[in-house]
C-alpha positions as CSV (number, residue, x, y, z in Angstrom):
1,X,12.0,-25.5,-20.2
2,X,9.0,-27.3,-18.3
3,X,8.6,-27.0,-14.4
4,X,8.8,-30.8,-13.8
5,X,12.4,-30.4,-15.5
6,X,13.5,-27.3,-14.0
7,X,12.5,-29.2,-10.4
8,X,14.8,-32.1,-11.1
9,X,17.5,-30.1,-12.0
10,X,17.3,-27.7,-8.6
11,X,17.1,-30.8,-6.5
12,X,20.3,-32.6,-8.5
13,X,22.6,-29.4,-7.9
14,X,21.2,-29.5,-3.9
15,X,21.8,-32.9,-3.7
16,X,19.2,-33.4,-2.6
17,X,16.7,-37.1,-3.2
18,X,13.1,-36.9,-3.4
19,X,12.4,-37.8,0.2
20,X,14.6,-34.9,1.4
21,X,13.0,-32.3,-0.6
22,X,9.6,-33.5,0.2
23,X,10.7,-33.8,4.2
24,X,11.8,-30.0,3.3
25,X,8.8,-28.9,1.8
26,X,6.3,-30.8,4.2
27,X,4.6,-33.0,1.3
28,X,4.9,-36.9,0.8
29,X,8.0,-37.9,-1.9
30,X,5.3,-39.3,-3.7
31,X,4.1,-35.8,-4.3
32,X,7.5,-34.7,-5.7
33,X,8.1,-37.7,-7.6
34,X,4.3,-37.0,-9.6
35,X,5.8,-33.1,-9.6
36,X,9.1,-34.2,-11.4
37,X,7.1,-36.4,-14.3
38,X,4.2,-34.2,-14.7
39,X,1.5,-35.6,-13.0
40,X,0.6,-32.9,-10.9
41,X,1.4,-29.5,-9.8
42,X,2.3,-27.7,-6.3
43,X,0.1,-25.5,-5.0
44,X,0.9,-21.6,-4.2
45,X,2.2,-22.9,-1.0
46,X,4.1,-25.4,-2.1
47,X,6.0,-23.0,-5.2
48,X,6.6,-20.5,-2.0
49,X,8.8,-22.8,-0.6
50,X,10.4,-24.6,-3.5
51,X,11.2,-20.3,-4.2
52,X,12.6,-20.1,-0.7
53,X,14.7,-23.6,-0.3
54,X,15.8,-22.8,-4.1
55,X,16.1,-19.0,-4.2
56,X,14.3,-18.5,-7.5
57,X,11.6,-16.5,-8.2
58,X,7.9,-18.5,-9.0
59,X,8.1,-17.2,-12.1
60,X,11.5,-18.5,-12.6
61,X,9.8,-22.1,-11.7
62,X,6.5,-21.6,-13.5
63,X,7.3,-20.1,-16.9
64,X,9.0,-22.0,-19.9
65,X,12.4,-20.1,-20.2
66,X,16.0,-21.0,-19.6
67,X,17.0,-16.9,-18.3
68,X,15.1,-14.5,-15.9
69,X,17.1,-12.0,-17.9
70,X,15.0,-12.6,-20.9
71,X,11.6,-12.8,-19.4
72,X,12.4,-9.0,-17.3
73,X,13.5,-7.8,-21.1
74,X,10.3,-9.3,-22.8
75,X,8.2,-7.8,-20.5
76,X,10.3,-4.2,-21.2
77,X,9.9,-4.5,-25.0
78,X,6.2,-5.1,-24.4
79,X,5.1,-2.6,-22.1
80,X,4.3,-0.1,-25.6
81,X,4.0,2.8,-23.1
82,X,5.8,6.0,-22.5
83,X,8.1,4.9,-19.3
84,X,7.4,8.5,-17.6
85,X,3.7,7.0,-17.8
86,X,4.9,4.2,-16.2
87,X,7.0,6.2,-13.7
88,X,3.8,8.5,-13.1
89,X,1.2,5.2,-12.7
90,X,4.1,3.9,-9.9
91,X,4.0,7.1,-8.0
92,X,0.4,7.8,-8.1
93,X,-0.2,4.1,-6.5
94,X,2.7,4.5,-3.8
95,X,1.2,8.0,-2.8
96,X,-2.5,7.1,-1.9
97,X,-4.0,4.0,-0.9
98,X,-0.6,1.8,-0.1
99,X,0.6,5.0,1.8
100,X,-2.6,5.8,3.8
101,X,-3.5,8.8,2.0
102,X,-5.8,10.9,2.2
103,X,-9.3,10.4,0.7
104,X,-11.2,12.6,-1.6
105,X,-15.0,13.2,-1.6
106,X,-17.0,10.2,-2.7
107,X,-17.8,10.6,-6.2
108,X,-20.9,7.6,-5.6
109,X,-22.2,7.0,-2.3
110,X,-20.1,5.3,-0.3
111,X,-17.0,5.0,-2.4
112,X,-13.7,5.1,-1.3
113,X,-11.9,7.8,-3.4
114,X,-7.7,8.9,-4.0
115,X,-6.7,11.2,-5.8
116,X,-2.6,11.8,-7.5
117,X,-2.1,14.5,-10.0
118,X,1.5,15.7,-11.5
119,X,0.6,18.5,-14.3
120,X,-2.0,17.1,-17.2
121,X,-1.5,13.4,-15.7
122,X,-4.2,12.2,-13.3
123,X,-4.7,9.3,-11.5
124,X,-8.0,8.2,-9.8
125,X,-8.6,4.8,-7.2
126,X,-12.1,4.5,-6.2
127,X,-14.0,1.3,-4.5
128,X,-16.7,0.3,-2.8
129,X,-16.8,-2.3,0.4
130,X,-14.1,-3.4,2.6
131,X,-13.6,-7.2,3.6
132,X,-15.3,-7.9,0.1
133,X,-14.6,-5.1,-1.8
134,X,-14.5,-3.6,-5.9
135,X,-12.7,-0.9,-7.3
136,X,-11.2,0.9,-10.7
137,X,-8.1,2.4,-10.7
138,X,-7.5,4.9,-13.6
139,X,-5.8,7.3,-15.4
140,X,-6.0,10.8,-17.1
141,X,-4.1,12.8,-19.8
142,X,-5.1,16.6,-20.0
143,X,-8.8,15.3,-18.4
144,X,-8.8,12.3,-21.1
145,X,-8.7,8.8,-19.8
146,X,-6.5,6.5,-21.5
147,X,-5.9,3.4,-19.1
148,X,-8.1,1.8,-16.3
149,X,-7.7,-1.3,-14.2
150,X,-10.7,-2.9,-12.6
151,X,-10.1,-4.9,-9.3
152,X,-12.0,-7.5,-6.8
153,X,-10.9,-8.9,-3.8
154,X,-11.9,-10.5,0.0
155,X,-10.5,-11.2,3.0
156,X,-10.9,-15.0,3.5
157,X,-9.9,-16.1,6.9
158,X,-8.4,-14.4,10.2
159,X,-5.1,-13.4,10.2
160,X,-4.8,-10.8,7.6
161,X,-3.2,-7.5,7.9
162,X,-4.1,-4.2,5.9
163,X,-0.6,-2.9,6.8
164,X,1.5,-5.9,5.2
165,X,-1.1,-5.5,2.2
166,X,-0.4,-1.6,1.9
167,X,3.4,-2.6,2.5
168,X,3.5,-4.9,-0.8
169,X,1.6,-2.8,-2.9
170,X,4.3,0.2,-2.0
171,X,6.7,-2.0,-3.7
172,X,4.9,-2.1,-7.0
173,X,7.3,-2.4,-9.7
174,X,7.8,-0.7,-13.5
175,X,7.7,-4.5,-15.4
176,X,4.6,-5.6,-13.7
177,X,3.1,-1.8,-12.6
178,X,0.0,-3.1,-11.5
179,X,-0.6,-4.1,-8.2
180,X,2.8,-5.3,-6.0
181,X,6.0,-7.3,-6.7
182,X,5.3,-11.3,-7.8
183,X,6.5,-12.0,-4.3
184,X,7.1,-10.4,-0.9
185,X,7.8,-12.0,2.5
186,X,7.7,-10.3,5.6
187,X,7.6,-11.8,9.3
188,X,4.7,-14.4,9.0
189,X,3.0,-13.0,6.3
190,X,3.7,-13.5,1.7
191,X,2.4,-12.1,-0.9
192,X,2.3,-13.4,-4.1
193,X,1.4,-11.6,-7.4
194,X,0.7,-13.2,-11.1
195,X,0.2,-11.2,-14.0
196,X,-0.1,-11.9,-17.7
197,X,-0.5,-9.9,-20.6
198,X,0.4,-6.3,-21.5
199,X,0.4,-2.9,-20.1
200,X,-2.6,-2.6,-23.3
201,X,-4.5,-5.5,-22.2
202,X,-3.5,-7.7,-18.6
203,X,-5.1,-9.7,-16.1
204,X,-3.9,-10.7,-13.3
205,X,-4.1,-12.4,-9.2
206,X,-2.6,-11.6,-5.8
207,X,-2.7,-13.2,-2.7
208,X,-1.7,-12.9,0.9
209,X,-0.5,-16.0,3.2
210,X,-0.2,-16.0,6.9
211,X,2.0,-18.8,8.3
212,X,1.4,-20.8,5.3
213,X,-2.4,-20.1,5.4
214,X,-5.1,-17.9,2.4
215,X,-6.0,-14.8,3.8
216,X,-6.7,-12.8,0.7
217,X,-7.3,-12.2,-2.6
218,X,-7.8,-9.9,-5.3
219,X,-8.6,-10.7,-9.1
220,X,-7.6,-7.1,-11.6
221,X,-7.7,-6.7,-15.3
222,X,-7.4,-3.8,-17.9
223,X,-5.7,-2.3,-20.1
224,X,-5.4,1.1,-22.4
225,X,-8.4,3.0,-23.4
226,X,-9.2,4.5,-26.5
């Protein structure tokens, strides 16, 4: 089912007119009308508003499926990797940068390095910069690299909170074990993450809004190494 069809159904289920929906979201009635006939598409701020209003995920709104559980099952089936690897990766992420973990000796001039190890499995996150940054996360099995993810991001405006970013990253879900959850709210802040592809080859984008204003963005991509 396409976005415009879902929007009409959700609006009518709540007995809202186009005018009332527009008022609640903070857009014009003409904007809602265009969304519902597929002439235009809401930006991320308005998608978040629709998600909050109708109490459905952004993923449900934008993906052409009829059952969110079907999407979850599909993602799980596509994770063609031992679940223990996914579990390890999530634990590693939650224990390093997201947990304000201690840095190890820099591997390159000016780099920030964080390590996590369990038995033969190792994880290293190394990045350069601060307000504008780039880095790589990778995993090794018995000193052989088998998975890597590169990322680059920047702070866009005042209001960015490093603590909120770490909070979102600490919620990394097993079904999308790359950055944070698809959507996370706390106070004035909203975190959103979009991912396409599989664990073996994927790309994504995360962003943070403060009071509706985008203050941070980061792109990432990666996959298996042979």
